C-alpha positions in Angstrom: 116.6 87.2 51.4 113.0 88.1 50.9 110.3 86.5 53.1 107.4 84.9 51.3 103.9 84.2 52.5 102.7 80.6 52.0 99.8 80.3 49.6 96.6 79.8 51.4 95.1 76.3 51.2 92.7 75.7 48.3 89.0 76.1 49.4 87.1 72.9 50.1 84.1 71.8 48.1 82.5 70.6 51.3 82.5 68.1 54.2 80.8 64.7 54.0 79.9 62.0 56.4 79.8 58.2 56.3 79.1 55.4 58.8 82.2 54.0 60.4 82.4 51.0 62.7 82.2 53.2 65.8 79.7 55.8 64.4 79.6 58.7 62.0 82.9 59.8 60.4 83.3 63.2 58.7 85.7 63.8 55.8 86.8 66.9 53.9 86.2 67.1 50.1 88.2 69.1 47.6 87.0 70.5 44.3 89.4 68.4 42.3 88.2 65.1 43.6 84.5 66.1 43.0 85.4 66.9 39.4 87.0 63.5 39.0 84.0 61.8 40.6 81.7 63.7 38.2 83.7 62.3 35.3 83.3 58.7 36.5 79.6 58.8 37.5 78.0 58.6 34.0 79.7 55.2 33.5 78.1 53.9 36.7 74.7 55.1 35.6 75.2 53.6 32.1 75.8 50.2 33.6 72.4 50.5 35.2 70.9 51.4 31.8 70.3 55.1 32.4 70.3 56.9 29.1 69.1 60.2 27.6 65.4 60.7 28.2 65.4 58.4 31.2 64.7 59.3 34.8 66.5 58.5 38.1 65.2 59.0 41.7 68.1 59.6 44.2 67.4 58.9 47.9 70.0 60.4 50.1 70.8 62.6 53.1 72.3 66.1 52.9 75.3 64.7 54.8 75.8 62.2 51.9 76.2 65.0 49.3 79.8 64.0 48.8 78.8 60.6 47.6 75.5 61.5 45.8 76.3 64.8 44.1 78.4 63.2 41.3 75.6 60.8 40.6 73.0 63.5 40.6 75.0 65.7 38.2 76.0 62.5 36.2 72.3 61.8 35.7 72.0 65.2 34.0 75.2 64.6 32.0 73.5 61.5 30.7 70.5 63.5 29.5 68.2 61.9 32.1 65.8 63.6 34.5 66.5 63.9 38.2 64.1 63.4 41.1 65.4 63.6 44.7 64.0 62.5 48.1 65.5 62.3 51.6 66.5 58.8 52.7 64.3 59.1 55.8 61.2 57.6 57.2 59.3 60.9 56.9 60.1 61.4 53.3 58.8 58.0 52.3 55.6 59.9 51.4 57.6 61.8 48.7 59.2 58.5 47.5 55.8 56.9 47.2 54.4 59.9 45.4 57.2 60.0 42.8 56.9 56.3 42.1 53.2 56.4 41.8 53.3 59.3 39.3 56.4 58.6 37.2 58.4 55.7 35.7 62.0 55.4 36.6 65.0 53.8 35.0 66.6 53.5 38.4 65.9 54.3 42.1 69.2 54.8 44.0 69.9 54.6 47.7 66.7 53.0 49.1 67.3 52.3 52.8 65.6 50.8 55.8 64.2 54.2 56.9 62.3 54.6 53.6 60.9 51.1 54.0 59.8 51.9 57.5 58.0 54.9 56.2 56.3 52.9 53.5 55.2 50.4 56.2 53.6 53.3 58.1 51.8 54.5 55.0 50.5 51.0 54.3 52.2 50.9 50.9 53.4 47.4 49.8 57.0 47.5 48.5 56.2 45.6 45.4 53.5 48.1 44.5 55.7 51.1 45.4 58.6 50.1 43.2 56.6 48.6 40.3 57.3 51.6 38.2 61.1 51.3 38.6 63.1 49.2 36.1 66.0 49.0 38.5 66.0 49.4 42.3 69.4 50.0 44.0 69.1 49.4 47.7 71.5 49.8 50.7 72.4 46.7 52.8 69.8 47.3 55.4 67.0 47.2 52.8 67.9 44.4 50.4 66.6 41.5 52.4 63.3 43.2 53.2 62.8 44.1 49.6 63.7 40.5 48.5 61.1 39.0 50.9 58.5 41.3 49.3 59.4 40.1 45.8 61.5 43.1 44.9 65.0 42.1 43.5 67.3 45.0 44.4 70.8 45.7 43.2 73.2 46.4 46.1 74.0 50.1 46.6 76.8 50.5 49.1 78.3 53.6 50.6 81.6 52.2 51.6 82.9 55.2 53.4 83.5 58.0 50.9 83.3 55.7 47.9 80.1 54.5 46.3 79.8 50.9 45.0 76.9 49.8 42.8 75.9 46.4 41.4 74.4 46.2 38.0 72.3 43.1 38.9 70.7 41.9 42.2 73.1 39.0 42.7 76.2 40.8 41.4 79.0 42.3 43.4 79.0 46.1 43.9 81.8 48.1 42.2 83.1 51.6 42.8 82.7 54.4 40.3 86.4 54.5 39.4 89.0 51.9 40.2 91.7 54.5 39.7 90.3 56.4 42.7 89.6 53.7 45.3 91.0 50.4 46.4 88.7 48.2 48.6 89.8 45.6 51.1 88.5 43.8 54.2 89.9 44.0 57.7 90.2 41.2 60.3 86.7 42.0 61.6 85.1 41.4 58.2 84.6 45.1 57.5 85.1 46.6 54.1 88.0 49.1 54.1 88.8 51.9 51.6 92.1 53.4 50.4 92.3 56.4 48.1 94.7 56.0 45.1 94.8 59.6 44.0 95.3 62.8 46.1 92.3 63.8 48.2 91.7 66.4 50.9 91.2 63.5 53.4 93.5 60.6 53.1 92.1 57.0 53.6 94.5 54.2 54.2 92.6 50.9 54.7 90.0 52.9 56.6 87.3 50.6 58.0 83.6 51.3 57.2 80.4 49.9 58.8 79.9 47.7 55.7 80.5 44.0 56.2 81.4 41.6 53.4 84.1 40.3 51.2 85.9 41.8 48.2 86.0 39.6 45.1 87.9 40.8 42.0 87.5 44.4 43.4 83.8 44.2 44.0 81.9 44.0 47.3 79.9 40.9 48.1 77.8 41.9 51.1 77.4 40.0 54.3 73.8 41.0 54.8 73.6 39.5 58.3 76.6 41.5 59.5 75.8 44.8 57.7 73.8 47.6 59.3 
């Protein structure tokens, strides 16, 4: 009998992070799953009206590359231009600059930190986002924007999955329903389960997002979400 050496594990694409109920959670990401997410992202952007010749501003953190990279590359696949800014208080200056100089089909990932930075700059939200046809905001920014007269579509990082609504009052849906199944646990937190093989397995894994799941889409509990 001849001994054989097991094949080495496939190299990872990277490591991501998301907010869990007890703090940050890291997750390993394979090349195969990134390729699948790249294939699904253009459909999400199309639902927001992003087309060739358009422009999208992505607001994210480096640790969120696992969620945002497919959307960034999907923007290019759609033939639209990409702008990027950090989703931080300090980079609100960059966000304000882009929005002052350029018109956008969509701004994705606006969060409370960016709004805090705009407050420090003395920039009114309605003025800052006037050049954006669609504003997609995270749960901690939606109510603040609404009070300022900016109707934002929910943009939800529900663990490793991304759910986006196509209208301000609509539920937020994941890129690809063949990849993810969403649920809610007994504490009212959105959970995520992967339906296809991934480097990290998720089985009703709780996230920091609070809400209900209706027909597969997330209806946020804005009072309970971070």
